[in-house]
C-alpha positions in Angstrom: -0.5 0.1 0.0 3.2 2.4 0.7 4.3 2.1 -3.0 0.9 3.0 -3.9 0.9 5.6 -1.7 4.3 7.1 -2.6 3.4 7.0 -6.7 0.2 8.4 -6.6 1.8 11.7 -4.6 4.8 11.4 -6.7 3.3 11.4 -10.4 0.5 14.0 -8.6 2.9 16.5 -7.9 5.6 16.2 -10.4 2.9 16.6 -13.0 2.6 20.1 -12.1 5.7 20.4 -11.5 6.9 19.4 -15.8 6.2 22.9 -16.8 6.9 25.0 -13.5 10.3 24.0 -13.9 10.8 25.8 -16.9 11.4 28.3 -15.4 13.5 27.6 -12.4 17.3 29.0 -11.9 20.0 26.8 -10.1 21.4 27.4 -6.9 24.6 29.2 -7.9 24.1 32.8 -7.9 21.2 33.5 -5.3 22.9 36.0 -2.5 20.7 35.0 0.1 19.1 31.1 -0.1 20.4 28.3 -2.0 19.2 24.8 -3.4 21.6 23.8 0.0 19.8 25.2 2.1 16.4 23.0 1.3 17.2 20.9 4.7 16.8 23.9 6.8 14.1 25.3 5.1 11.8 22.7 4.3 12.7 21.0 7.9 8.9 20.3 9.0 9.7 18.9 12.2 8.3 21.8 14.4 4.9 22.1 11.8 4.1 17.9 11.9 4.9 17.5 15.8 6.7 13.9 17.3 4.0 12.0 15.1 5.7 11.8 12.3 9.8 10.8 11.6 12.1 12.8 9.5 13.0 9.9 6.7 15.9 9.3 4.2 14.4 10.1 0.7 16.6 7.6 -1.4 16.4 4.9 0.7 12.2 5.4 0.0 13.1 5.7 -3.3 11.6 9.0 -3.4 15.2 11.1 -3.8 15.9 14.1 -6.6 17.5 11.6 -8.7 14.3 9.1 -8.3 12.1 11.2 -9.2 13.7 12.9 -12.2 13.2 16.2 -10.8 17.1 17.8 -11.9 19.3 19.8 -10.9 17.0 22.9 -10.9 15.7 21.2 -8.0 16.7 20.1 -4.3 16.4 17.4 -2.8 13.6 15.7 -1.1 12.9 15.9 2.3 10.3 13.2 3.6 8.2 12.4 6.4 5.8 9.8 7.9 3.7 8.8 10.6 2.6 5.8 11.3 -0.8 5.9 12.8 -2.7 8.1 11.3 -0.7 6.7 8.4 0.4 10.0 6.8 2.9 10.4 4.1 4.2 14.1 3.6 7.2 15.1 1.6 8.8 18.3 0.2 11.4 20.1 -2.0 12.1 23.4 -3.7 13.4 25.6 -7.0 14.7 28.8 -6.5 13.8 31.3 -9.0 15.8 34.6 -9.6 14.3 36.7 -12.6 12.0 38.6 -12.1 10.1 37.6 -15.4 10.2 33.7 -14.3 8.6 34.8 -10.7 5.7 35.9 -13.1 5.4 33.5 -15.3 5.5 31.2 -12.0 2.6 33.0 -10.7 0.5 33.0 -14.0 0.6 29.1 -14.2 -0.4 28.6 -10.5 -3.4 31.0 -11.4 -4.5 28.8 -13.6 -6.8 26.7 -12.2 -8.0 24.4 -15.2 -4.5 23.6 -16.2 -3.4 22.4 -12.3 -6.9 20.9 -12.2 -5.8 18.9 -15.1 -2.8 18.2 -14.6 -3.5 16.8 -11.1 -5.9 14.2 -12.8 -4.3 13.3 -16.0 -1.0 12.8 -13.7 -3.1 11.2 -11.1 -4.8 8.5 -13.2 -1.3 7.9 -15.2 0.4 6.6 -11.6 -2.8 4.5 -10.7 -2.5 3.1 -14.2 1.2 2.3 -13.7 0.2 0.5 -10.4 -2.8 -1.0 -11.7 -5.3 1.0 -10.1 -8.2 2.5 -10.9 -9.0 6.0 -9.8 -11.7 7.1 -12.1 -13.8 8.5 -8.8 -10.6 10.8 -8.3 -12.1 14.7 -7.1 -9.8 17.6 -6.8 -11.1 21.0 -5.9 -8.0 23.6 -6.2 -8.1 26.4 -4.0 -6.1 29.6 -3.9 -4.4 30.6 0.2 -2.8 33.2 0.9 -0.1 32.0 1.2 3.4 33.7 -0.2 3.4 35.8 -3.4 1.0 33.7 -4.8 -0.1 30.2 -3.8 -2.5 27.2 -5.0 -3.9 24.4 -3.1 -5.0 21.0 -4.7 -6.7 19.3 -2.3 -8.5 15.5 -3.7 -10.0 12.1 -3.0 -10.4 9.1 -4.7 -10.6 5.0 -3.8 -8.1 2.1 -4.7 -8.9 -1.2 -3.7 -11.4 -0.1 -1.9 -9.6 2.0 0.5 -10.4 5.5 0.5 -7.2 8.0 0.2 -6.8 11.5 0.6 -4.3 14.0 -1.1 -3.0 17.2 -0.7 -0.5 19.4 -3.6 0.6 22.5 -2.1 2.2 24.9 -4.3 3.4 28.5 -3.4 6.5 31.3 -3.9 7.8 33.3 -1.9 10.6 35.7 -2.6 12.8 33.5 -5.2 11.6 30.4 -3.7 9.2 27.9 -5.0 8.0 25.1 -2.7 6.1 21.8 -3.4 4.3 20.2 -0.4 2.5 16.6 -1.1 0.2 15.1 1.2 -1.0 11.5 1.3 -2.7 10.0 4.1 -6.2 8.0 4.9 -8.8 8.6 5.9 -9.8 10.2 9.6 -7.4 12.8 11.2 -4.6 14.4 9.0 -2.1 17.3 9.2 -3.1 20.2 6.8 -0.4 21.7 5.0 -1.1 25.5 5.4 -0.1 25.6 8.5 3.2 23.6 7.1 3.5 26.2 4.5 3.5 28.3 6.7 6.3 28.0 8.3 7.9 27.2 5.5 7.0 30.7 4.1 8.5 31.9 7.7 12.0 30.4 7.5 12.5 31.8 4.5 11.7 35.4 5.0 13.6 35.2 8.1 17.1 33.6 6.3 20.2 34.8 6.6 18.6 37.4 9.2 
């Protein structure tokens, strides 16, 4: 079951990145935040609480290389709660040029395109696992977070098990952040407090 969750989350979020990544820069010239700062900026331990353990992304098959993100993105940070089950993972990119920031923000505001990418890639990931997710539902909202943010919240049924997922993407200054969560029905940690914590670290970084 964990393999299925991982595939669903990775595929759904990576689908949105395929378009978004075209405007991302590397970490070589950023005066403040670099991709190498991701482990500190994306440490969700405080927001998620003691019920979550931080995992080794490579050991879980969820490293930057495993997800084919490339050098424009940081290494992946993965957190897991066994009871209740919830997997959260996050990574980031550095977008320095103002023209690229505007393009990223416009992409996030395109609700139709975001919804289509999430659904299509979710279905692709499920197909690879031999699972039917034709009942998948996705709601797109625009929370007040950073300079621009989009949140996708959805659910589907796989092998008679209800599964929920949240996908958050936002830009704060020069940092583009991606956070995904997959969970079983019941109590789960929402991504907005997680995003708020990340944004606070971005704003205070280097001060």
